[in-house]
DSSP file (Angstrom, degrees, kcal/mol; ACC not computed):
  #  RESIDUE AA STRUCTURE BP1 BP2  ACC     N-H-->O    O-->H-N    N-H-->O    O-->H-N    TCO  KAPPA ALPHA  PHI   PSI    X-CA   Y-CA   Z-CA
    1    1 A M              0   0    0      0, 0.0     2,-0.4     0, 0.0    23,-0.1   0.000 360.0 360.0 360.0 144.7   -7.1   -1.9   12.2
    2    2 A I        -     0   0    0      1,-0.0     2,-0.8     2,-0.0    18,-0.0  -0.677 360.0-133.6 -89.5 134.2   -8.3    0.6    9.6
    3    3 A D        +     0   0    0     -2,-0.4    -1,-0.0     1,-0.1     0, 0.0  -0.781  27.0 175.7 -86.6 112.4   -8.6    4.3   10.6
    4    4 A I        +     0   0    0     -2,-0.8     2,-0.5     2,-0.1    -1,-0.1   0.385  41.7 110.2-101.6   3.0  -12.1    5.4    9.4
    5    5 A V  S    S-     0   0    0      1,-0.1     2,-0.4     2,-0.0    -2,-0.0  -0.678  70.3-127.5 -81.7 126.2  -12.1    8.9   10.8
    6    6 A A        +     0   0    0     -2,-0.5     2,-0.4     2,-0.0    -2,-0.1  -0.597  35.4 175.5 -76.8 126.4  -11.8   11.5    8.0
    7    7 A R        -     0   0    0     -2,-0.4     2,-0.6     2,-0.0    -2,-0.0  -0.971  33.1-120.4-131.0 146.0   -8.9   13.9    8.7
    8    8 A K        +     0   0    0     -2,-0.4     2,-0.4     2,-0.0    -2,-0.0  -0.766  39.0 177.8 -85.0 124.0   -7.5   16.7    6.6
    9    9 A T        -     0   0    0     -2,-0.6     3,-0.0     1,-0.1    -2,-0.0  -0.951  29.5-159.4-127.0 148.2   -3.9   16.0    5.9
   10   10 A T  S    S+     0   0    0     -2,-0.4     2,-0.3     3,-0.1    -1,-0.1   0.673  80.6  39.1 -97.3 -20.7   -1.4   17.9    3.8
   11   11 A S  S    S-     0   0    0      2,-0.2    -1,-0.0     1,-0.1     0, 0.0  -0.833  76.1-125.7-125.6 165.8    1.1   15.1    3.3
   12   12 A F  S    S+     0   0    0     -2,-0.3    63,-0.2     2,-0.1    64,-0.1   0.712  88.2  86.7 -82.8 -20.6    0.7   11.4    2.6
   13   13 A I  S    S-     0   0    0     59,-0.1    -2,-0.2    62,-0.1    -3,-0.1  -0.706  82.5-127.4 -84.0 121.5    2.9   10.3    5.5
   14   14 A P        -     0   0    0      0, 0.0    58,-0.1     0, 0.0     3,-0.1  -0.358   5.6-145.2 -69.0 147.7    0.8   10.1    8.7
   15   15 A K  S    S+     0   0    0      1,-0.2     2,-0.4    -2,-0.0    53,-0.1   0.848  83.2  35.6 -81.0 -35.0    2.0   12.0   11.8
   16   16 A K        -     0   0    0     52,-0.0     2,-0.5     0, 0.0    -1,-0.2  -0.948  64.7-161.0-123.4 142.1    0.9    9.4   14.3
   17   17 A I        -     0   0    0     -2,-0.4    47,-0.1    -3,-0.1     2,-0.1  -0.982  18.8-136.7-119.0 128.4    0.8    5.7   14.1
   18   18 A S     >  -     0   0    0     -2,-0.5     4,-2.1     1,-0.1     5,-0.2  -0.323  25.0-109.3 -78.7 166.8   -1.4    3.7   16.5
   19   19 A R  H  > S+     0   0    0      1,-0.2     4,-2.3     2,-0.2     5,-0.1   0.885 120.0  52.2 -62.3 -40.0   -0.4    0.6   18.3
   20   20 A D  H  > S+     0   0    0      2,-0.2     4,-2.6     1,-0.2    -1,-0.2   0.884 107.9  50.7 -65.9 -38.8   -2.7   -1.5   16.1
   21   21 A Q  H  > S+     0   0    0      2,-0.2     4,-2.1     1,-0.2    -1,-0.2   0.890 110.2  50.1 -65.6 -38.4   -1.3    0.0   12.9
   22   22 A A  H  X S+     0   0    0     -4,-2.1     4,-2.3     2,-0.2    -2,-0.2   0.901 111.3  48.9 -65.8 -40.3    2.2   -0.8   14.1
   23   23 A K  H  X S+     0   0    0     -4,-2.3     4,-2.6     2,-0.2    -2,-0.2   0.923 110.2  51.1 -63.6 -43.8    1.1   -4.4   14.9
   24   24 A D  H  X S+     0   0    0     -4,-2.6     4,-2.1     1,-0.2    -2,-0.2   0.898 110.4  49.3 -61.0 -40.4   -0.5   -4.8   11.5
   25   25 A T  H  X S+     0   0    0     -4,-2.1     4,-2.3     2,-0.2    -1,-0.2   0.917 110.8  49.8 -65.4 -43.0    2.7   -3.5    9.8
   26   26 A G  H  X S+     0   0    0     -4,-2.3     4,-2.2     1,-0.2    -2,-0.2   0.896 111.3  48.7 -62.7 -40.2    4.8   -6.0   11.8
   27   27 A M  H  X S+     0   0    0     -4,-2.6     4,-2.5     2,-0.2    -1,-0.2   0.867 110.1  52.0 -67.8 -34.9    2.5   -8.9   10.9
   28   28 A A  H  X S+     0   0    0     -4,-2.1     4,-2.5     2,-0.2    -2,-0.2   0.898 110.2  48.4 -66.9 -39.6    2.6   -7.9    7.2
   29   29 A I  H  X S+     0   0    0     -4,-2.3     4,-2.6     2,-0.2    -2,-0.2   0.903 111.0  51.2 -65.8 -40.6    6.5   -7.8    7.3
   30   30 A T  H  X S+     0   0    0     -4,-2.2     4,-2.4     2,-0.2    -2,-0.2   0.937 111.8  46.4 -61.0 -47.0    6.4  -11.2    9.0
   31   31 A L  H  X S+     0   0    0     -4,-2.5     4,-2.6     1,-0.2    -2,-0.2   0.909 111.5  51.8 -62.7 -42.2    4.1  -12.6    6.3
   32   32 A L  H  X S+     0   0    0     -4,-2.5     4,-2.5     1,-0.2    -1,-0.2   0.916 110.5  48.1 -60.9 -43.8    6.2  -11.1    3.5
   33   33 A C  H  X S+     0   0    0     -4,-2.6     4,-2.5     2,-0.2    -1,-0.2   0.906 111.7  50.2 -64.1 -41.2    9.4  -12.7    5.0
   34   34 A L  H  X S+     0   0    0     -4,-2.4     4,-2.3     2,-0.2    -2,-0.2   0.917 112.3  46.8 -63.2 -42.5    7.7  -16.0    5.3
   35   35 A L  H  X S+     0   0    0     -4,-2.6     4,-2.8     2,-0.2     5,-0.4   0.905 113.3  48.2 -66.3 -41.4    6.5  -15.9    1.6
   36   36 A L  H  X S+     0   0    0     -4,-2.5     4,-1.8    -5,-0.2     6,-0.4   0.890 113.4  48.3 -65.9 -37.8    9.9  -14.8    0.4
   37   37 A G  H  X>S+     0   0    0     -4,-2.5     5,-0.7    -5,-0.2     4,-0.7   0.889 115.6  44.4 -67.3 -38.8   11.5  -17.6    2.3
   38   38 A W  H  <5S+     0   0    0     -4,-2.3    -2,-0.2    -5,-0.2     3,-0.2   0.959 123.9  31.5 -71.3 -52.1    9.1  -20.2    1.1
   39   39 A F  H  <5S+     0   0    0     -4,-2.8    -3,-0.2     1,-0.2    -2,-0.2   0.744 124.1  46.0 -82.7 -22.5    9.0  -19.2   -2.6
   40   40 A G  H  <5S-     0   0    0     -4,-1.8    -1,-0.2    -5,-0.4    -3,-0.2   0.528  98.3-133.7 -94.5  -6.4   12.6  -18.0   -2.8
   41   41 A N  T  <5 +     0   0    0     -4,-0.7     2,-0.5     1,-0.2    -3,-0.2   0.889  57.6 140.5  53.3  43.2   14.0  -21.0   -0.9
   42   42 A V    >>< -     0   0    0     -5,-0.7     3,-0.9    -6,-0.4     4,-0.5  -0.966  41.1-161.9-118.1 116.8   16.1  -18.6    1.2
   43   43 A R  H >> S+     0   0    0     -2,-0.5     4,-1.3     1,-0.2     3,-0.7   0.735  83.7  72.3 -71.6 -21.9   16.4  -19.7    4.8
   44   44 A N  H 3> S+     0   0    0      1,-0.2     4,-2.1     2,-0.2    -1,-0.2   0.818  91.0  59.5 -63.6 -29.3   17.5  -16.2    6.0
   45   45 A F  H <> S+     0   0    0     -3,-0.9     4,-2.0     2,-0.2    -1,-0.2   0.825 100.0  55.8 -69.2 -29.8   14.0  -14.9    5.4
   46   46 A F  H <X S+     0   0    0     -3,-0.7     4,-1.9    -4,-0.5    -1,-0.2   0.900 108.5  47.6 -67.0 -39.3   12.6  -17.4    7.9
   47   47 A A  H  X S+     0   0    0     -4,-1.3     4,-2.4     2,-0.2    -2,-0.2   0.902 111.4  50.7 -65.5 -40.9   15.0  -16.0   10.5
   48   48 A A  H  X S+     0   0    0     -4,-2.1     4,-2.6     1,-0.2    -2,-0.2   0.859 108.3  53.2 -65.0 -34.2   14.0  -12.5    9.6
   49   49 A A  H  X S+     0   0    0     -4,-2.0     4,-2.4     2,-0.2    -1,-0.2   0.900 109.0  48.4 -66.6 -40.8   10.3  -13.5   10.0
   50   50 A I  H  X S+     0   0    0     -4,-1.9     4,-2.4     2,-0.2    -2,-0.2   0.927 113.4  47.0 -64.8 -44.9   10.9  -14.9   13.5
   51   51 A V  H  X S+     0   0    0     -4,-2.4     4,-2.5     1,-0.2     5,-0.2   0.925 112.9  49.4 -62.2 -44.8   12.8  -11.7   14.5
   52   52 A S  H  X S+     0   0    0     -4,-2.6     4,-2.3     1,-0.2    -2,-0.2   0.901 111.1  49.5 -62.0 -41.5   10.0   -9.5   13.0
   53   53 A L  H  X S+     0   0    0     -4,-2.4     4,-2.2     2,-0.2    -1,-0.2   0.909 111.0  49.2 -64.8 -42.4    7.3  -11.5   14.8
   54   54 A L  H  X S+     0   0    0     -4,-2.4     4,-2.7     2,-0.2     5,-0.3   0.920 112.0  48.0 -63.6 -43.7    9.1  -11.2   18.1
   55   55 A I  H  X S+     0   0    0     -4,-2.5     4,-2.0     1,-0.2     7,-0.3   0.916 112.0  50.5 -62.7 -41.7    9.6   -7.5   17.7
   56   56 A T  H  < S+     0   0    0     -4,-2.3    -1,-0.2    -5,-0.2    -2,-0.2   0.877 115.2  42.8 -63.9 -38.0    5.9   -7.1   16.8
   57   57 A M  H  < S+     0   0    0     -4,-2.2    -2,-0.2    -5,-0.2    -1,-0.2   0.870 124.5  32.9 -77.4 -36.8    4.8   -9.1   19.8
   58   58 A I  H  < S+     0   0    0     -4,-2.7    -3,-0.2     1,-0.2    -2,-0.2   0.945 137.2   9.4 -87.0 -52.8    7.2   -7.5   22.4
   59   59 A V    ><  +     0   0    0     -4,-2.0     3,-1.7    -5,-0.3     4,-0.2  -0.722  62.2 171.3-131.2  81.1    7.6   -3.9   21.2
   60   60 A P  G >  S+     0   0    0      0, 0.0     3,-1.8     0, 0.0    -1,-0.1   0.775  74.4  70.0 -65.8 -23.8    5.1   -3.1   18.4
   61   61 A Q  G >  S+     0   0    0      1,-0.3     3,-1.5     2,-0.2    -5,-0.1   0.656  81.7  75.1 -68.1 -13.1    6.0    0.6   18.6
   62   62 A A  G <  S+     0   0    0     -3,-1.7    -1,-0.3    -7,-0.3     4,-0.3   0.703  88.3  61.0 -68.8 -17.5    9.4   -0.3   17.1
   63   63 A M  G <> S+     0   0    0     -3,-1.8     4,-2.8    -4,-0.2    -1,-0.3   0.376  74.0 104.0 -87.8   4.3    7.6   -0.7   13.8
   64   64 A N  H <> S+     0   0    0     -3,-1.5     4,-2.7     1,-0.2     5,-0.2   0.901  77.8  48.1 -56.8 -48.1    6.5    2.9   13.7
   65   65 A P  H  > S+     0   0    0      0, 0.0     4,-1.9     0, 0.0    -1,-0.2   0.913 116.2  44.2 -61.7 -39.8    9.0    4.2   11.1
   66   66 A I  H  > S+     0   0    0     -4,-0.3     4,-2.8     2,-0.2    -2,-0.2   0.890 113.4  51.7 -69.4 -38.2    8.2    1.3    8.8
   67   67 A A  H  X S+     0   0    0     -4,-2.8     4,-2.9     2,-0.2     5,-0.3   0.886 107.3  52.7 -66.2 -38.7    4.4    1.8    9.4
   68   68 A K  H  X S+     0   0    0     -4,-2.7     4,-2.1    -5,-0.2     5,-0.2   0.939 113.7  43.1 -60.6 -46.7    4.6    5.5    8.6
   69   69 A F  H  X S+     0   0    0     -4,-1.9     4,-2.8    -5,-0.2     5,-0.2   0.937 115.7  49.0 -63.2 -45.8    6.3    4.7    5.3
   70   70 A W  H  X S+     0   0    0     -4,-2.8     4,-2.5     1,-0.2    -2,-0.2   0.927 114.5  42.5 -63.7 -47.7    3.9    1.8    4.6
   71   71 A F  H  X S+     0   0    0     -4,-2.9     4,-2.0     2,-0.2    -1,-0.2   0.866 115.8  50.1 -69.3 -35.4    0.7    3.7    5.3
   72   72 A G  H  X S+     0   0    0     -4,-2.1     4,-2.3    -5,-0.3    -2,-0.2   0.924 112.6  46.9 -65.4 -44.1    2.0    6.8    3.5
   73   73 A F  H  X S+     0   0    0     -4,-2.8     4,-2.8    -5,-0.2    -2,-0.2   0.903 112.5  49.4 -64.3 -41.9    2.9    4.8    0.4
   74   74 A S  H  X S+     0   0    0     -4,-2.5     4,-2.4    -5,-0.2    -1,-0.2   0.879 111.2  49.8 -67.5 -36.0   -0.4    2.9    0.4
   75   75 A H  H  X S+     0   0    0     -4,-2.0     4,-2.1     2,-0.2    -2,-0.2   0.920 113.5  45.9 -65.9 -43.9   -2.3    6.2    0.7
   76   76 A L  H  X S+     0   0    0     -4,-2.3     4,-2.3     2,-0.2     5,-0.2   0.926 114.1  48.2 -63.0 -46.0   -0.3    7.7   -2.2
   77   77 A L  H  X S+     0   0    0     -4,-2.8     4,-2.8     1,-0.2     5,-0.3   0.891 111.1  50.8 -63.5 -41.0   -0.7    4.6   -4.3
   78   78 A G  H  X S+     0   0    0     -4,-2.4     4,-2.1    -5,-0.2     5,-0.2   0.889 110.6  49.3 -64.3 -39.5   -4.5    4.5   -3.6
   79   79 A T  H  X S+     0   0    0     -4,-2.1     4,-1.4     2,-0.2    -2,-0.2   0.931 116.1  41.8 -64.9 -45.8   -4.9    8.1   -4.6
   80   80 A I  H  X S+     0   0    0     -4,-2.3     4,-2.3     1,-0.2    -2,-0.2   0.935 116.2  47.4 -68.4 -46.6   -3.0    7.7   -7.9
   81   81 A M  H  X S+     0   0    0     -4,-2.8     4,-3.0     1,-0.2     5,-0.2   0.867 109.0  52.9 -68.5 -36.3   -4.5    4.4   -8.9
   82   82 A S  H  X S+     0   0    0     -4,-2.1     4,-2.3    -5,-0.3     5,-0.2   0.904 111.1  48.1 -65.9 -37.7   -8.1    5.4   -8.2
   83   83 A T  H  X S+     0   0    0     -4,-1.4     4,-2.0    -5,-0.2    -2,-0.2   0.924 114.7  45.3 -65.1 -44.1   -7.6    8.4  -10.4
   84   84 A I  H  X S+     0   0    0     -4,-2.3     4,-2.5     2,-0.2    -2,-0.2   0.929 114.8  47.1 -65.9 -45.6   -6.0    6.3  -13.2
   85   85 A I  H  X S+     0   0    0     -4,-3.0     4,-2.5     1,-0.2    -2,-0.2   0.918 113.9  46.6 -65.6 -43.8   -8.6    3.5  -13.0
   86   86 A L  H  X S+     0   0    0     -4,-2.3     4,-2.0    -5,-0.2    -1,-0.2   0.883 112.9  50.1 -66.9 -36.9  -11.6    5.9  -13.0
   87   87 A S  H  X S+     0   0    0     -4,-2.0     4,-2.5    -5,-0.2     5,-0.2   0.925 111.6  48.1 -65.4 -44.3  -10.1    7.9  -15.9
   88   88 A L  H  X S+     0   0    0     -4,-2.5     4,-2.3     1,-0.2     5,-0.3   0.913 110.5  51.4 -62.4 -42.3   -9.6    4.8  -17.9
   89   89 A M  H  X>S+     0   0    0     -4,-2.5     4,-2.4     1,-0.2     5,-1.0   0.904 111.0  49.0 -61.7 -39.9  -13.1    3.5  -17.2
   90   90 A F  I  <>S+     0   0    0     -4,-2.0     5,-2.5     1,-0.2     4,-0.3   0.949 116.6  40.0 -64.5 -48.5  -14.5    6.9  -18.4
   91   91 A F  I  <5S+     0   0    0     -4,-2.5    -1,-0.2     3,-0.2    -2,-0.2   0.755 121.8  41.9 -76.8 -22.7  -12.5    7.0  -21.6
   92   92 A V  I  <5S+     0   0    0     -4,-2.3    -1,-0.2    -5,-0.2    -2,-0.2   0.807 132.0  16.6 -91.0 -32.2  -12.9    3.3  -22.4
   93   93 A I  I  X5S+     0   0    0     -4,-2.4     4,-1.3    -5,-0.3    -3,-0.2   0.861 128.1  37.2-107.2 -55.0  -16.6    2.8  -21.5
   94   94 A V  I  ><S+     0   0    0     -5,-1.0     4,-2.3    -4,-0.3    -3,-0.2   0.915 112.8  53.2 -73.3 -44.6  -18.5    6.1  -21.2
   95   95 A T  H  ><S+     0   0    0     -5,-2.5     4,-2.5     1,-0.2     5,-0.2   0.926 108.9  47.7 -61.8 -47.9  -16.9    8.1  -24.0
   96   96 A P  H  > S+     0   0    0      0, 0.0     4,-2.6     0, 0.0    -1,-0.2   0.892 111.6  51.8 -61.9 -36.1  -17.5    5.5  -26.8
   97   97 A I  H  X S+     0   0    0     -4,-1.3     4,-2.4     2,-0.2    -2,-0.2   0.924 111.2  47.5 -64.0 -42.8  -21.1    5.1  -25.7
   98   98 A G  H  X S+     0   0    0     -4,-2.3     4,-2.3     2,-0.2    -1,-0.2   0.893 112.2  49.3 -63.7 -40.6  -21.6    8.8  -25.8
   99   99 A V  H  X S+     0   0    0     -4,-2.5     4,-2.5     2,-0.2    -2,-0.2   0.922 112.1  47.9 -65.7 -44.0  -20.0    9.1  -29.3
  100  100 A V  H  X S+     0   0    0     -4,-2.6     4,-1.8     1,-0.2    -2,-0.2   0.912 112.9  48.7 -64.0 -42.3  -22.1    6.2  -30.6
  101  101 A R  H  <>S+     0   0    0     -4,-2.4     5,-2.3     2,-0.2     4,-0.5   0.893 112.2  48.7 -65.1 -38.8  -25.3    7.8  -29.2
  102  102 A R  H ><5S+     0   0    0     -4,-2.3     3,-0.9     1,-0.2    -2,-0.2   0.906 111.3  49.2 -67.8 -40.6  -24.5   11.2  -30.7
  103  103 A L  H 3<5S+     0   0    0     -4,-2.5    -1,-0.2     1,-0.2    -2,-0.2   0.825 108.8  54.2 -66.3 -30.2  -23.7    9.7  -34.1
  104  104 A A  T 3<5S-     0   0    0     -4,-1.8    -1,-0.2    -5,-0.2    -2,-0.2   0.564 119.1-113.2 -79.9  -8.3  -27.0    7.8  -33.9
  105  105 A G  T < 5 +     0   0    0     -3,-0.9     2,-0.2    -4,-0.5    -3,-0.2   0.615  60.2 154.9  90.4  13.1  -28.8   11.1  -33.3
  106  106 A H      < -     0   0    0     -5,-2.3    -1,-0.3    -6,-0.2     2,-0.2  -0.542  20.5-178.5 -76.3 139.2  -30.0   10.5  -29.7
  107  107 A D    >   +     0   0    0     -2,-0.2     3,-1.5     1,-0.1     5,-0.1  -0.611  10.4 165.9-135.5  73.0  -30.6   13.6  -27.6
  108  108 A S  T 3  S+     0   0    0      1,-0.3    -1,-0.1    -2,-0.2    -2,-0.0   0.832  79.8  47.2 -62.0 -34.8  -31.7   12.2  -24.2
  109  109 A L  T 3  S-     0   0    0     -3,-0.1    -1,-0.3     5,-0.0    12,-0.0   0.477 105.1-129.0 -86.6  -1.3  -31.2   15.5  -22.4
  110  110 A Q    X>  +     0   0    0     -3,-1.5     4,-0.9     1,-0.1     3,-0.5   0.893  49.7 158.8  54.5  44.9  -33.1   17.4  -25.2
  111  111 A L  T 34  +     0   0    0      1,-0.2     3,-0.2     2,-0.2    -1,-0.1   0.789  66.4  59.7 -68.9 -28.0  -30.3   19.9  -25.5
  112  112 A K  T 34 S+     0   0    0      1,-0.2    -1,-0.2    -5,-0.1    -2,-0.1   0.800 109.8  42.9 -70.6 -27.6  -31.4   20.9  -29.0
  113  113 A K  T X> S+     0   0    0     -3,-0.5     3,-1.9     2,-0.1     4,-0.5   0.631  85.1 122.3 -88.2 -15.6  -34.8   22.0  -27.6
  114  114 A W  T 3< S-     0   0    0     -4,-0.9     6,-0.1     1,-0.3    -3,-0.0  -0.280  91.8 -16.1 -61.8 122.6  -33.4   23.7  -24.6
  115  115 A K  T 34 S+     0   0    0      4,-0.2    -1,-0.3     1,-0.1     3,-0.1   0.748  99.4 119.9  55.8  31.8  -34.4   27.4  -24.5
  116  116 A K  T <4 S+     0   0    0     -3,-1.9     2,-0.2     3,-0.2    -2,-0.1   0.739  80.9   1.6 -89.8 -27.3  -35.4   27.5  -28.1
  117  117 A G  S  < S-     0   0    0     -4,-0.5    -2,-0.1     2,-0.3    -4,-0.0  -0.692  84.3 -89.2-142.2-166.3  -39.0   28.4  -27.4
  118  118 A K  S    S+     0   0    0     -2,-0.2     2,-0.1     2,-0.1    -3,-0.0   0.674  92.8  92.5 -88.7 -18.2  -41.4   29.2  -24.6
  119  119 A E  S    S-     0   0    0      1,-0.1    -2,-0.3     2,-0.0     2,-0.2  -0.402  80.0-111.2 -77.9 156.2  -42.5   25.7  -23.9
  120  120 A S        -     0   0    0      1,-0.1    -1,-0.1     2,-0.1    -2,-0.1  -0.540   8.3-150.2 -85.8 148.8  -40.8   23.6  -21.4
  121  121 A V        +     0   0    0     -2,-0.2     2,-0.2     2,-0.1    -1,-0.1   0.475  68.6 104.9 -93.3  -4.0  -38.6   20.5  -22.2
  122  122 A F  S    S-     0   0    0      1,-0.1     2,-0.3     0, 0.0    -2,-0.1  -0.519  77.3-115.6 -78.1 144.8  -39.5   18.9  -18.9
  123  123 A K        -     0   0    0     -2,-0.2     2,-0.5     1,-0.0    -1,-0.1  -0.635  22.9-134.1 -81.4 134.9  -42.0   16.1  -18.9
  124  124 A V        -     0   0    0     -2,-0.3     2,-0.6     2,-0.0    -1,-0.0  -0.778  18.4-163.2 -89.8 127.0  -45.2   16.7  -17.1
  125  125 A R        -     0   0    0     -2,-0.5     2,-1.1     2,-0.1    -2,-0.0  -0.932  11.2-174.5-115.9 110.8  -46.2   13.8  -14.9
  126  126 A E        +     0   0    0     -2,-0.6     2,-0.4     2,-0.1    -2,-0.0  -0.716  35.3 139.9-100.4  80.0  -49.8   13.8  -13.8
  127  127 A H        -     0   0    0     -2,-1.1     2,-0.6     2,-0.0    -2,-0.1  -0.988  43.1-149.9-129.9 129.3  -49.6   10.8  -11.4
  128  128 A T        -     0   0    0     -2,-0.4     2,-0.2     0, 0.0    -2,-0.1  -0.874  25.0-132.4 -97.2 120.7  -51.2   10.4   -8.1
  129  129 A F        -     0   0    0     -2,-0.6     2,-0.2     4,-0.0    -2,-0.0  -0.491  24.3-168.0 -76.1 139.8  -49.1    8.2   -5.8
  130  130 A T     >  -     0   0    0     -2,-0.2     4,-1.2     1,-0.0     3,-0.4  -0.664  38.8 -97.6-118.2 175.9  -50.8    5.4   -4.0
  131  131 A A  H  > S+     0   0    0      1,-0.2     4,-2.2    -2,-0.2     5,-0.2   0.839 122.0  57.7 -64.4 -33.2  -49.8    3.1   -1.1
  132  132 A S  H  > S+     0   0    0      1,-0.2     4,-2.5     2,-0.2    -1,-0.2   0.826 100.5  58.0 -69.8 -29.3  -48.9    0.4   -3.6
  133  133 A D  H  4 S+     0   0    0     -3,-0.4    -1,-0.2     1,-0.2    -2,-0.2   0.897 111.9  40.8 -63.6 -39.3  -46.4    2.7   -5.4
  134  134 A I  H  < S+     0   0    0     -4,-1.2    -2,-0.2     1,-0.2    -1,-0.2   0.851 115.3  50.4 -77.9 -34.7  -44.5    3.2   -2.2
  135  135 A K  H  < S+     0   0    0     -4,-2.2    -2,-0.2     1,-0.3    -1,-0.2   0.895 126.0  25.5 -70.6 -39.5  -44.8   -0.4   -1.1
  136  136 A H  S  < S+     0   0    0     -4,-2.5    -1,-0.3    -5,-0.2    -2,-0.1  -0.735  71.2 168.9-123.0  79.5  -43.5   -1.7   -4.5
  137  137 A P              0   0    0      0, 0.0    -1,-0.1     0, 0.0    -2,-0.1   0.731 360.0 360.0 -70.3 -19.9  -41.4    1.1   -6.0
  138  138 A Y              0   0    0      0, 0.0    -5,-0.1     0, 0.0    -2,-0.0   0.425 360.0 360.0-111.3 360.0  -39.9   -1.0   -8.8
């Protein structure tokens, strides 16, 4: 089960692991062993999957050390990868569009006019809203 309560943490390794998190980790290990046994043609992984499943069903708290590592690693990986992916998207998509618009002479924010004179750069909208505007906003 996913923990959706926001908590301030100083490290990536969680201090407490719930019973559900330990069960999820045990089931993930079982699935991993089954997949490795199936695709690797190694029968020892099937035995490890059975042992892992039994431990998960009988004493799920035995998976706590592995669950701490797993959830800490996934949190660290998520933090790093989201930063990398968002940075790449910015530099691959947003930056070239901005450069092309600047080379084409577009000034959407009217930065060249900003505080150059006494008139405002804001657009004046003299519009009286009606019920149909609110009912169909787009």
